[in-house]
Every structure is written in C-alpha cells, then in structure tokens.
C-alpha positions as CSV (number, residue, x, y, z in Angstrom):
1,M,71.3,18.7,68.7
2,S,73.3,17.6,71.5
3,Q,71.7,14.7,73.7
4,A,73.6,15.8,76.6
5,D,72.0,19.2,76.6
6,I,68.9,17.4,76.5
7,T,69.6,15.0,79.5
8,F,70.7,18.5,81.5
9,I,67.7,20.6,80.6
10,E,65.3,17.4,81.5
11,M,67.1,16.8,84.8
12,C,66.9,20.4,85.9
13,R,63.7,21.0,85.0
14,D,62.7,17.9,87.0
15,I,64.6,19.2,90.0
16,L,63.0,22.7,89.7
17,E,59.7,21.9,89.3
18,N,59.1,18.4,91.4
19,G,62.0,18.5,93.8
20,T,62.0,19.5,97.6
21,S,63.7,22.1,99.1
22,T,65.9,22.1,102.1
23,Q,64.9,25.5,103.3
24,G,64.8,25.5,107.1
25,E,66.8,22.1,107.7
26,K,69.9,22.3,109.3
27,V,72.4,22.3,106.4
28,R,76.6,22.0,106.3
29,P,77.3,24.0,103.3
30,K,77.3,27.7,104.1
31,W,77.8,31.1,101.3
32,A,80.8,33.0,101.9
33,D,78.4,35.6,103.9
34,G,78.0,32.7,106.2
35,T,74.2,32.3,105.1
36,P,72.8,28.7,105.1
37,A,73.1,26.9,101.6
38,Y,69.8,25.6,100.5
39,T,69.1,23.5,98.1
40,V,66.2,22.3,95.6
41,K,67.0,18.5,95.1
42,K,65.6,15.3,93.8
43,F,66.8,11.9,95.1
44,G,68.1,8.7,92.8
45,V,68.5,10.7,89.6
46,V,69.7,8.2,86.9
47,N,71.1,9.7,83.5
48,R,72.3,7.6,80.7
49,Y,75.0,8.5,78.0
50,D,75.4,6.5,74.8
51,L,79.3,7.2,73.9
52,R,79.2,5.6,70.6
53,R,76.6,8.2,69.5
54,E,78.0,11.2,70.6
55,F,80.3,13.1,73.5
56,P,78.4,14.1,76.4
57,I,79.6,17.3,76.7
58,L,77.0,20.7,77.1
59,T,76.8,22.8,74.4
60,L,74.5,25.4,76.6
61,R,77.8,26.4,78.1
62,R,81.3,25.6,77.9
63,T,83.1,22.6,79.9
64,A,86.7,22.5,79.8
65,I,87.4,19.5,78.9
66,K,91.4,19.6,79.0
67,S,90.7,20.7,82.8
68,A,88.3,18.2,83.4
69,T,90.7,15.7,82.3
70,D,93.5,16.8,84.1
71,E,91.5,16.4,87.4
72,M,90.4,13.1,86.5
73,L,93.7,12.0,85.9
74,W,95.3,13.7,89.2
75,I,92.8,11.2,90.7
76,W,93.2,7.9,88.6
77,Q,96.5,8.2,86.9
78,R,98.9,10.4,89.3
79,K,97.0,8.8,92.3
80,S,97.6,12.3,94.1
81,N,95.5,13.9,97.0
82,N,97.9,17.0,96.4
83,I,96.7,20.3,94.8
84,R,100.1,20.8,93.9
85,D,100.0,18.2,91.6
86,L,96.8,19.5,89.9
87,N,96.8,22.1,87.2
88,S,94.1,23.9,88.4
89,H,92.5,25.8,91.6
90,I,89.2,23.9,92.3
91,W,90.4,22.2,95.3
92,D,92.2,25.0,96.8
93,E,89.6,25.9,99.5
94,W,90.1,22.0,100.8
95,A,94.0,21.9,101.2
96,D,96.0,22.1,103.8
97,E,99.3,24.6,104.4
98,D,101.2,21.2,102.7
99,G,98.3,21.1,99.6
100,S,96.8,18.0,101.0
101,I,93.6,17.1,100.8
102,G,93.9,14.2,103.2
103,K,93.5,10.6,102.6
104,A,90.8,11.2,99.8
105,Y,90.1,10.3,96.2
106,G,93.8,9.7,94.6
107,Y,95.5,8.5,98.0
108,Q,92.4,5.8,97.6
109,M,93.5,5.2,94.2
110,G,97.1,4.3,95.2
111,V,96.4,2.5,98.2
112,K,97.9,-1.3,97.6
113,H,95.7,-4.5,98.1
114,Q,96.6,-7.8,97.9
115,Y,94.5,-9.9,95.4
116,K,95.1,-13.6,94.2
117,E,97.6,-12.0,91.7
118,G,99.5,-10.1,93.9
119,W,99.9,-6.5,95.4
120,M,97.9,-3.7,93.1
121,D,96.2,-0.6,93.6
122,Q,92.5,-0.1,92.2
123,V,93.3,1.4,89.1
124,D,95.9,-1.3,88.2
125,R,93.4,-3.8,89.1
126,V,90.7,-2.5,87.1
127,I,92.9,-2.6,83.9
128,Y,94.3,-6.1,84.7
129,D,90.6,-7.4,84.8
130,L,89.5,-5.6,81.8
131,K,92.4,-7.6,80.2
132,N,92.5,-10.5,81.6
133,N,88.7,-11.2,82.6
134,P,86.5,-8.9,81.1
135,F,83.4,-10.3,81.6
136,S,83.9,-10.2,85.6
137,R,81.0,-8.5,87.1
138,R,83.7,-7.6,89.8
139,I,85.3,-4.9,88.0
140,M,84.9,-1.8,90.2
141,T,86.7,0.8,92.5
142,N,85.7,2.5,95.6
143,L,87.0,5.8,97.3
144,Y,84.4,5.9,100.1
145,V,86.5,4.0,102.6
146,H,85.2,4.3,106.3
147,Q,88.1,3.9,108.1
148,D,89.8,6.6,106.8
149,L,86.6,9.3,106.3
150,H,88.0,11.0,109.6
151,A,91.4,12.0,107.3
152,M,89.5,13.3,104.6
153,N,89.5,17.1,103.7
154,L,86.3,16.3,101.9
155,Y,84.1,13.1,101.5
156,P,84.4,11.4,98.1
157,C,81.1,12.8,96.2
158,A,82.1,10.9,93.1
159,Y,82.8,7.7,94.9
160,S,82.6,5.0,93.0
161,M,82.7,3.3,89.5
162,T,81.4,-0.1,88.0
163,F,83.0,-1.4,85.0
164,N,80.7,-3.9,83.1
165,V,82.2,-5.9,79.5
166,T,79.2,-6.7,76.9
167,Q,79.8,-8.4,73.6
168,R,77.7,-6.9,70.9
169,A,76.4,-9.4,68.1
170,G,78.3,-9.1,64.8
171,E,81.2,-7.1,66.5
172,D,84.8,-8.7,67.1
173,R,85.5,-5.8,69.7
174,L,84.4,-5.7,73.2
175,T,82.1,-2.6,74.4
176,L,83.0,-1.2,77.9
177,N,80.6,0.5,80.1
178,A,80.2,2.1,83.0
179,I,78.3,2.9,86.2
180,L,79.3,6.3,88.2
181,N,78.0,6.6,91.9
182,Q,77.8,9.9,93.2
183,R,76.6,10.5,96.6
184,S,75.8,14.3,96.2
185,Q,76.3,16.8,93.5
186,D,75.9,20.4,92.8
187,V,74.2,20.2,89.6
188,L,75.1,23.7,88.1
189,T,78.8,23.5,88.9
190,A,79.5,19.9,88.7
191,N,77.2,17.8,86.5
192,N,78.7,18.5,83.3
193,W,82.2,18.5,84.6
194,N,81.8,14.9,86.0
195,V,80.0,13.5,83.2
196,V,83.0,14.9,80.9
197,Q,85.5,13.1,83.2
198,Y,84.0,10.0,83.4
199,A,83.3,10.0,79.5
200,V,87.0,10.6,79.2
201,L,88.1,7.6,81.3
202,V,85.7,5.1,79.8
203,H,87.1,6.5,76.6
204,M,91.0,6.0,77.7
205,L,90.0,2.4,79.5
206,A,88.7,1.4,76.2
207,Q,91.2,2.2,74.2
208,V,94.1,0.8,76.5
209,C,92.1,-2.8,76.7
210,D,91.5,-2.8,73.1
211,M,87.9,-2.0,73.4
212,Q,85.2,0.4,72.2
213,A,83.4,2.7,74.8
214,G,79.8,2.0,75.5
215,E,77.9,3.6,77.7
216,L,78.0,5.7,80.9
217,V,75.6,5.5,83.5
218,H,75.5,8.2,86.1
219,V,73.4,7.5,89.3
220,I,73.4,10.8,91.6
221,A,72.0,10.2,95.3
222,D,71.3,13.8,95.9
223,A,71.0,16.0,93.0
224,H,70.7,19.2,93.8
225,I,70.4,23.1,92.9
226,Y,71.1,25.8,95.3
227,D,69.0,28.6,96.0
228,R,71.4,30.9,94.5
229,H,71.9,28.9,91.6
230,V,68.0,28.8,90.6
231,P,67.7,32.0,88.4
232,L,71.3,31.1,86.5
233,V,70.0,27.5,86.0
234,R,66.5,28.2,84.4
235,E,68.4,31.0,82.3
236,L,70.7,28.1,81.1
237,I,68.2,25.7,80.2
238,G,66.4,28.5,78.1
239,R,69.3,28.7,75.9
240,Q,69.2,26.7,72.6
241,P,71.1,23.8,72.4
242,G,73.7,23.1,69.6
243,P,75.0,20.2,67.8
244,A,77.5,17.7,70.0
245,P,81.0,18.0,69.0
246,R,83.2,15.0,67.9
247,F,85.7,13.9,70.2
248,W,89.4,12.9,69.5
249,L,91.4,10.6,71.9
250,N,95.2,10.3,70.6
251,P,95.1,6.8,69.3
252,E,98.9,6.5,69.7
253,V,98.3,5.7,73.2
254,K,98.1,2.6,74.6
255,D,99.1,2.8,78.3
256,F,96.9,4.5,80.6
257,Y,99.7,6.1,82.4
258,R,100.8,8.2,79.3
259,F,97.8,9.9,78.5
260,T,98.0,13.5,79.1
261,R,95.3,16.3,79.0
262,D,96.8,17.2,75.4
263,D,95.5,13.5,74.3
264,V,92.0,14.6,74.3
265,H,90.4,17.1,71.7
266,L,86.8,18.2,70.4
267,E,86.2,19.2,66.8
268,G,83.4,21.1,66.2
269,Y,82.6,22.4,69.6
270,V,80.5,25.8,69.8
271,P,79.6,26.2,73.3
272,G,77.1,28.9,74.3
273,E,78.4,31.9,76.7
274,Q,79.7,31.1,79.8
275,I,78.4,32.1,83.5
276,R,80.4,33.9,85.3
277,D,81.1,34.4,89.0
278,I,79.0,31.6,90.0
279,P,78.7,31.5,94.1
280,V,80.0,28.4,95.2
281,A,78.8,27.0,98.8
282,I,81.6,25.5,101.1
C-alpha cells in the first residue's frame, strides 16, 4: 500500500473533521458563476515523504508525472514565466495576451544575484553549494519577492525550497533532503501534483550532485478543500490504495539542464479512475 495515499487520506480526513470553514468570510477566489469559493482549511499541515522508501505519487487517482515534471522544469530549468514555453494549459487563466504571468515563478529563478563566487541565479547557486559546500545550512530558494509582487499575475503558492544534506552512518554517498514551503494549497487539485514535482526535483538534483535522494518535507500554511470539492474528496479517500510504483530517472543525465520530461518514468503504476471536470476557483 502506498504511503503517499495513506498520508493524503489522513490529511484530508483531518481537514474535513477538524478544519475551520471560511463560509461567510470575505474571500478572494470565486467560482465561474461568480459565487464565492469557500473552503474548509487547516493551518500548518506538515507531511513527510521518504524518497528512499517509495516515490510519493497517489494511486487513488492518476497524477500525470510527465506533465508535473514539465511544469517543474519550466520554472527551475527553463526559468520561464511564459506559458508558451509550457506544454500544458494549467497557467492559461493567469497569463496576459503575450503569454506572460508577470515577474513570478520562473522569472525569479532566472534573476542573477551577486555572491562572493560571482553572479548566479538561484538554481545555479543551489547546485554550486550542493557540489562545493554540501553541509551548508544556507542552501535555499525564494520566489516570494515582495518588491515584485505588484508585477505578478499570481503570488507564488509553493514559494521556497530549503535543502539539507546529511551523511548517513556507513554510507559513502551523501543524502539530499529538502523542505518545500507553501503558503496556500488547493488540496484536491494540487497537493499530489506539487509533491510529485518536488520529489522529482530532489531526485534530479541528487543525481547531478552524486548524492541520493532522502526526505521531502512539505509544509503548507493553509491547506484547504473548496466547498464544491468536499464530495469529490470524500469519494476519493474512500477508495482502496494500491502499491507504490517504482520510480526511474535516466541515469545517463548528469547535468540538470539536460533533463527532460521523458527522463522520468514509473513502473507498475496502476492508479484508480481519474476525477473529471473538477471545478477550479479563480
């Protein structure tokens, strides 16, 4: 049985049974018909995934690993803020007529900053430190740049990664661990999508830095289930989880900038029926 499924089920049950409702509050998101999109939410959800044990993808329903990887690479590798560089339409609602989402996500990853070692962007700095100063407690990225918030079509949700390297007793290779910080998350549509993306990222960075992937910790400040998603979530978490699939990452790729969506693959992935036509609050 997939531990990712168990974690997801327990989180959803906790939100539904012990969460607080935003019904009647002044909320920003709305449904397509203009109705306020209220939620049931929990503050400060923390989920841990041991990437050495299994790859944390749901079997309750399918998560499209190649599409999730492509969006992650759009931000972290291509450092783009234009949907025309993305092979999906998930950002279309936030793009302007030129395809830009403003100074958000990939834009911030591509900004050069001055360090003692020279000018680098955030991704290159992470890779540099993992290779040259792996036990540093300062290896992190941040997309929530206040001076640019006014120019972002959507404030970053998953906004920060902190990397931490450990040396396990009796092992020669170092272990790469990471914390993903998220200010807000639509649990039904985005939770496992983000977990899969950043699990893939940790595996990729570990491989190019000659490490092994360790633990991914996901911290969500506001984990919420929208009111129109509640029956869908109840049906989903009532399903029987299956076994976790085996994750494959192309071992030939040693340069982060050479990875593509086709360098990831799942073996033995048999997910449950997909949930169609999920309403999305904007």
